[in-house]
C-alpha positions as CSV (number, residue, x, y, z in Angstrom):
1,M,0.0,0.0,0.0
2,N,1.2,3.5,-0.7
3,I,2.8,5.0,2.3
4,K,0.8,8.3,1.9
5,I,-2.4,6.4,2.0
6,K,-1.3,4.6,5.2
7,R,-0.6,7.9,6.9
8,L,-4.0,9.3,5.8
9,I,-5.8,6.3,7.3
10,T,-3.8,6.6,10.6
11,I,-4.7,10.3,10.9
12,T,-8.3,9.6,10.2
13,L,-8.6,6.9,12.9
14,A,-6.9,9.1,15.5
15,I,-9.4,12.0,14.7
16,N,-12.4,9.5,15.1
17,A,-11.0,8.3,18.4
18,L,-10.8,11.8,19.8
19,M,-14.3,12.6,18.6
20,T,-15.6,9.6,20.5
21,I,-13.7,10.2,23.8
22,Q,-14.1,14.0,24.2
23,P,-18.0,14.1,24.8
24,T,-17.7,11.4,27.4
25,K,-15.1,13.4,29.2
26,Y,-17.4,16.5,29.3
27,I,-20.4,14.4,30.5
28,N,-18.4,13.0,33.4
29,L,-17.2,16.4,34.3
30,T,-20.8,17.8,34.4
31,N,-21.9,14.9,36.8
32,E,-18.9,15.6,39.0
33,V,-19.7,19.3,39.3
34,E,-23.3,18.5,40.2
35,A,-22.2,16.0,42.9
36,N,-19.7,18.4,44.3
37,A,-22.5,21.1,44.4
38,A,-24.8,18.8,46.4
39,I,-22.0,17.9,48.8
40,N,-21.1,21.5,49.4
41,T,-24.7,22.7,50.1
42,N,-24.9,24.8,53.2
43,L,-27.3,23.0,55.5
44,K,-28.0,25.9,57.9
45,L,-31.0,28.1,58.4
46,K,-30.8,31.8,57.7
47,D,-34.0,32.7,59.5
48,L,-36.4,30.9,61.8
49,Y,-39.4,32.5,63.3
50,L,-43.0,31.8,64.4
51,S,-46.2,33.7,64.1
52,E,-46.7,33.2,67.9
53,G,-44.0,32.9,70.6
54,K,-40.5,34.4,70.6
55,I,-37.4,32.7,69.3
56,D,-33.9,33.9,69.9
57,F,-32.6,32.5,66.7
58,D,-29.0,31.4,66.1
59,S,-28.1,29.4,63.0
60,E,-25.8,27.2,65.1
61,K,-28.5,26.5,67.7
62,T,-30.7,23.6,66.6
63,S,-33.1,23.2,69.6
64,Y,-35.6,25.7,71.0
65,N,-38.3,25.8,73.7
66,I,-41.3,28.1,73.3
67,T,-44.4,28.7,75.3
68,V,-47.6,30.0,73.8
69,K,-51.0,30.8,75.3
70,R,-53.6,28.1,75.6
71,S,-55.9,29.9,73.1
72,I,-53.3,29.4,70.2
73,E,-54.4,26.5,68.1
74,E,-51.8,26.8,65.3
75,V,-48.6,28.6,64.4
76,K,-47.0,29.6,61.1
77,V,-43.4,28.5,60.9
78,T,-41.0,30.2,58.5
79,A,-37.6,28.5,58.0
80,K,-35.4,30.1,55.3
81,P,-32.2,28.3,54.4
82,K,-28.9,30.1,53.8
83,D,-28.4,28.1,50.6
84,S,-31.2,28.1,48.1
85,E,-30.1,24.7,46.9
86,A,-31.0,23.2,50.3
87,I,-34.2,21.1,50.5
88,V,-36.4,22.3,53.5
89,E,-39.1,20.2,55.2
90,I,-41.3,21.6,58.0
91,D,-42.9,18.8,60.0
92,G,-42.4,16.4,57.1
93,S,-43.8,18.7,54.3
94,E,-41.4,20.2,51.8
95,V,-41.4,24.0,51.5
96,D,-39.5,26.3,49.1
97,S,-39.2,29.9,47.9
98,N,-42.6,29.7,46.1
99,D,-44.3,29.5,49.5
100,N,-41.7,31.7,51.2
101,Y,-40.5,28.6,53.2
102,E,-43.6,28.8,55.4
103,R,-46.1,26.3,56.7
104,K,-48.9,26.4,59.3
105,V,-48.7,23.7,62.0
106,S,-51.6,22.8,64.3
107,L,-50.9,22.6,68.1
108,D,-52.3,20.2,70.6
109,K,-52.8,21.2,74.2
110,G,-49.7,20.7,76.2
111,E,-46.4,19.6,74.6
112,N,-45.7,19.8,70.8
113,T,-42.5,19.2,68.8
114,I,-42.0,20.8,65.3
115,T,-39.0,19.6,63.2
116,I,-37.3,21.5,60.4
117,K,-35.1,19.3,58.3
118,L,-32.6,20.6,55.7
119,S,-30.9,18.2,53.3
120,N,-28.8,18.2,50.1
121,G,-30.9,15.6,48.3
122,K,-28.2,13.0,49.0
123,S,-27.0,11.7,52.3
124,K,-26.4,14.9,54.2
125,S,-29.1,16.5,56.4
126,K,-29.5,18.7,59.5
127,T,-32.5,19.0,61.8
128,Y,-33.8,21.9,63.9
129,T,-36.5,21.2,66.6
130,I,-38.9,23.6,68.3
131,D,-40.6,22.3,71.4
132,I,-43.8,24.3,72.0
133,R,-45.9,24.1,75.1
134,R,-49.4,25.3,74.6
135,G,-51.1,26.3,77.7
136,T,-49.0,28.7,79.9
137,T,-48.4,32.4,79.5
138,T,-44.9,33.8,79.6
139,E,-43.8,35.8,82.6
140,D,-43.8,39.1,80.7
141,E,-47.5,38.8,79.6
142,D,-49.8,41.0,81.4
143,D,-53.0,41.0,79.3
144,T,-55.8,40.2,81.6
145,E,-57.9,38.6,78.9
146,D,-55.1,36.2,78.2
147,D,-54.7,35.5,81.9
148,E,-58.4,34.4,82.0
149,D,-57.7,31.9,79.2
150,E,-55.1,30.3,81.5
151,N,-57.7,29.4,84.2
152,I,-59.6,26.1,84.0
153,Y,-63.2,25.9,85.1
154,L,-66.2,23.6,85.4
155,S,-69.1,24.4,83.1
156,D,-71.7,23.3,85.6
157,I,-72.4,21.7,88.9
158,T,-75.8,20.0,89.4
159,L,-77.3,18.3,92.4
160,S,-80.0,15.8,92.8
161,D,-81.3,17.7,95.9
162,G,-80.9,21.3,97.0
163,E,-80.5,24.5,95.0
164,I,-77.3,25.9,93.6
165,E,-76.8,28.9,91.4
166,F,-73.6,28.0,89.6
167,S,-71.1,30.4,88.2
168,K,-67.8,29.1,87.0
169,E,-65.8,31.7,88.8
170,T,-67.6,31.1,92.2
171,K,-65.5,28.5,94.0
172,S,-67.6,27.9,97.2
173,Y,-71.3,27.0,97.7
174,T,-73.5,26.4,100.7
175,V,-76.5,24.1,100.0
176,N,-79.3,23.1,102.4
177,V,-81.1,19.8,102.0
178,D,-83.9,18.2,104.1
179,N,-83.0,16.0,107.0
180,T,-84.4,13.0,105.1
181,V,-81.8,13.3,102.3
182,D,-79.1,10.8,103.2
183,K,-77.3,10.8,99.9
184,I,-76.9,13.2,97.0
185,E,-75.8,12.9,93.3
186,I,-73.3,15.4,92.2
187,K,-72.5,16.1,88.5
188,A,-69.4,18.2,87.9
189,K,-69.0,18.9,84.2
190,P,-65.7,20.5,83.0
191,E,-65.4,23.0,80.3
192,D,-63.1,20.7,78.4
193,S,-63.3,16.9,78.3
194,D,-59.5,16.7,78.5
195,Y,-59.7,17.9,82.2
196,T,-59.3,15.4,85.0
197,V,-62.2,15.8,87.5
198,K,-62.3,14.5,91.0
199,V,-65.4,14.6,93.3
200,D,-64.6,14.0,96.9
201,G,-61.2,12.6,96.0
202,E,-62.5,10.1,93.3
203,T,-62.1,10.6,89.6
204,V,-65.3,10.9,87.6
205,Y,-65.5,10.3,83.9
206,E,-67.4,11.6,80.8
207,D,-68.9,8.2,80.2
208,D,-70.6,8.4,83.6
209,K,-71.6,12.1,83.0
210,Y,-69.0,13.2,85.6
211,E,-71.4,12.0,88.3
212,K,-70.8,10.7,91.8
213,T,-73.2,9.7,94.6
214,I,-72.1,11.0,98.1
215,E,-73.6,9.8,101.4
216,L,-74.5,12.7,103.7
217,N,-74.0,12.9,107.4
218,K,-76.5,14.9,109.4
219,G,-75.4,18.5,109.7
220,N,-72.5,19.9,107.6
221,N,-70.8,18.0,104.8
222,N,-67.8,19.4,103.0
223,I,-67.2,18.1,99.5
224,E,-64.3,19.2,97.2
225,I,-64.5,19.1,93.4
226,Y,-61.0,19.2,92.0
227,I,-60.1,19.7,88.3
228,K,-56.7,19.5,86.6
229,D,-55.2,20.1,83.1
230,G,-51.5,19.7,82.8
231,T,-49.9,22.0,85.3
232,K,-53.2,24.0,85.9
233,E,-55.6,23.1,88.6
234,N,-58.7,24.5,90.3
235,T,-60.9,23.6,93.2
236,Y,-64.6,24.1,94.0
237,E,-66.1,23.5,97.4
238,L,-69.6,22.4,98.4
239,N,-70.8,22.9,101.9
240,I,-74.0,20.7,102.0
241,I,-76.0,21.0,105.2
242,R,-78.4,18.1,105.8
243,G,-81.2,19.1,108.2
244,K,-82.7,22.2,106.8
245,E,-86.2,23.2,107.8
246,T,-89.0,21.5,105.9
247,K,-92.3,22.9,104.9
248,D,-94.0,21.1,107.8
249,D,-91.6,22.5,110.4
250,S,-92.5,25.6,112.5
251,N,-91.2,29.0,111.6
252,E,-88.9,28.9,114.6
253,N,-86.7,26.2,113.0
254,T,-86.6,24.0,116.1
255,S,-86.8,20.7,114.2
256,N,-83.2,19.9,114.9
257,I,-83.0,21.0,118.5
258,D,-83.2,18.6,121.4
259,P,-85.0,20.4,124.2
260,T,-83.2,18.2,126.8
261,N,-79.9,19.7,125.8
262,V,-80.9,23.3,126.0
263,S,-80.9,25.3,129.2
264,T,-83.8,27.4,130.2
265,S,-81.4,30.3,130.6
266,I,-79.1,31.6,127.8
267,K,-75.5,30.6,128.3
268,T,-72.9,33.1,127.2
269,S,-69.1,32.9,126.4
270,Q,-69.1,29.1,126.7
271,W,-69.6,25.9,124.8
272,V,-73.2,24.6,124.6
273,Q,-74.5,21.3,123.2
274,V,-77.5,21.5,120.9
275,N,-78.9,18.3,119.4
276,N,-75.8,16.5,120.5
277,K,-73.6,19.0,118.6
278,W,-71.2,21.4,120.2
279,Q,-71.6,25.1,119.6
280,Y,-70.0,28.2,121.1
281,N,-72.1,31.1,122.4
282,D,-70.5,34.6,122.4
283,A,-70.9,37.2,125.1
284,T,-74.5,38.0,123.9
285,G,-75.5,34.3,123.9
286,K,-75.5,34.0,120.1
287,S,-73.8,31.1,118.4
288,L,-70.6,31.8,116.5
289,L,-71.1,31.1,112.8
290,N,-68.6,30.7,109.9
291,T,-65.6,31.7,112.0
292,W,-62.4,30.4,113.6
293,F,-62.3,30.4,117.4
294,Y,-59.3,30.0,119.7
295,D,-60.2,28.7,123.1
296,K,-57.5,29.8,125.5
297,N,-58.8,27.4,128.1
298,F,-57.8,24.4,125.9
299,N,-55.1,26.3,123.9
300,K,-56.8,24.9,120.7
301,N,-58.2,26.3,117.5
302,Y,-61.8,25.4,116.4
303,Y,-64.0,26.2,113.5
304,L,-67.7,27.0,113.9
305,Q,-69.7,26.2,110.7
306,S,-72.6,28.0,109.1
307,D,-75.1,26.2,111.2
308,G,-73.1,26.9,114.4
309,T,-71.8,23.4,114.9
310,M,-68.2,22.7,115.7
311,A,-66.3,21.2,112.8
312,T,-64.8,17.7,113.1
313,G,-62.9,15.7,110.5
314,W,-62.0,17.3,107.2
315,L,-63.0,20.9,106.4
316,A,-62.5,22.6,103.0
317,K,-62.2,26.4,103.4
318,D,-60.7,29.2,101.2
319,S,-59.2,26.7,98.9
320,H,-57.4,24.9,101.7
321,W,-58.0,21.7,103.6
322,Y,-58.0,21.5,107.4
323,Y,-58.5,18.5,109.8
324,F,-60.1,18.5,113.2
325,D,-60.0,15.6,115.7
326,S,-63.1,14.2,117.4
327,T,-63.0,16.9,120.0
328,G,-63.0,19.6,117.3
329,A,-59.4,20.7,117.8
330,M,-57.6,21.7,114.7
331,Q,-54.6,19.5,114.0
332,T,-51.1,20.7,113.1
333,G,-47.9,18.9,112.1
334,W,-47.9,15.3,110.9
335,E,-51.2,13.3,111.2
336,E,-52.0,9.8,110.1
337,I,-55.6,9.7,108.6
338,N,-57.0,6.5,107.1
339,S,-53.5,5.0,106.7
340,N,-52.2,8.1,104.9
341,W,-49.8,10.7,106.4
342,Y,-50.6,14.4,106.0
343,Y,-48.8,17.5,107.1
344,F,-50.7,20.5,108.4
345,D,-48.7,23.7,108.3
346,L,-47.8,25.6,111.4
347,S,-47.7,29.1,109.9
348,G,-49.0,30.9,106.8
349,I,-52.7,31.4,105.9
350,M,-54.3,32.0,109.3
351,Q,-53.4,35.2,111.2
352,T,-51.9,34.8,114.7
353,G,-52.5,36.7,117.9
354,W,-55.7,38.7,118.6
355,I,-57.7,39.8,115.6
356,K,-61.0,41.6,115.2
357,D,-63.6,40.2,112.8
358,S,-66.2,42.0,110.8
359,S,-68.7,42.0,113.6
360,G,-66.3,43.7,116.0
361,K,-65.5,40.5,118.0
362,Y,-62.0,39.7,119.0
363,Y,-60.5,36.2,118.6
364,H,-57.1,34.8,119.3
365,L,-55.8,32.5,116.5
366,K,-52.7,30.4,116.6
367,E,-50.8,28.5,113.9
368,D,-52.2,27.7,110.5
369,G,-53.4,24.2,110.1
370,S,-53.9,24.2,106.4
371,M,-52.9,20.9,104.7
372,A,-49.7,21.0,102.7
373,K,-49.7,19.5,99.2
374,N,-47.5,19.1,96.1
375,T,-44.4,20.0,98.1
376,T,-41.7,18.4,100.2
377,I,-41.6,18.6,104.1
378,N,-38.4,17.7,105.8
379,G,-37.5,15.3,102.9
380,Y,-41.0,13.8,102.7
381,K,-42.8,14.3,99.3
382,L,-46.5,15.1,99.4
383,G,-48.8,14.6,96.4
384,L,-51.5,16.9,95.0
385,D,-54.0,15.3,97.4
386,G,-51.7,16.1,100.3
387,A,-50.9,12.5,101.2
388,W,-47.3,11.5,101.7
389,I,-46.1,9.4,98.7
390,G,-45.3,6.2,100.5
391,N,-46.7,3.5,102.8
392,K,-45.8,5.0,106.1
393,R,-43.8,8.0,107.4
């Protein structure tokens, strides 16, 4: 073959080889550039803010705790990335510049966690979390309307006997029932079915219409209705007096008085027994009603109820619980009651020394006597019901 022709063929083959290899080189180079771009994507947020609640944002900080009002049912989350190539997901849903990296998230009552995930579409990712508590105002909130939202209430209290004019903000009620009524059905309906409701220490449920039957003693019966939602709680008090005057009774209301226990002369400034119940007459001979009384002869505190009788056992008053022994003396310090230990404070609510009441009478009060709860006394932890959390002290 002619040597010129051989050279021509060799040159042609070399040119064809280059034409085949060069495009492949450029394709591989393009893929490599894209891969490097994904690897180098900045997976940090530029901005993070909520429509409710305050975030002190720092791109290096990935965890936040926020508190919002109980009335807030959803928040709008905005999570803008530093790198527009980053893929952003808010609570599992992808957002981008078309929706301004925003998404609305519904909030449950109590604790909520919102996640913001940034990724490069490959194996790298970074997650920010926002823990939101719905239900408590922040310390710098002073809006009274918002404060009302933070309270929890019953929507109604109904009784099978007696009359009650319920108002959710009224916490204490006195109800009279006939002497023949030995039990009463109490329905305590909460404003929200998520609330825990206890009547006389026992939980009642929506399926049972929040109802409990209570056996009544003659005279005064103190019943507590307790509601709780998360860290919030509230207490209503019923003072049910069994033994009110019936239509057949005389206008002098003597149906509950035992004449054998009443002296023909009025006794003053002393204890008297009426219908086997102890009462205390003041200097004018009138029974003390709805008041504390310190008897210096016994060095003890007593409470005279709305019907004049001396309190014994448990007494709910002014959102506190007190306990009186069988003699009517208020107890202080540690007391074992029905196999549970309770602690009754020695100082705090009740005034001490001589005080003058609204009627001008003077009384000497010592100590406090209110039951401690949800606290620790000398290393012993007390529950919300006041009982020491343990079998014995």
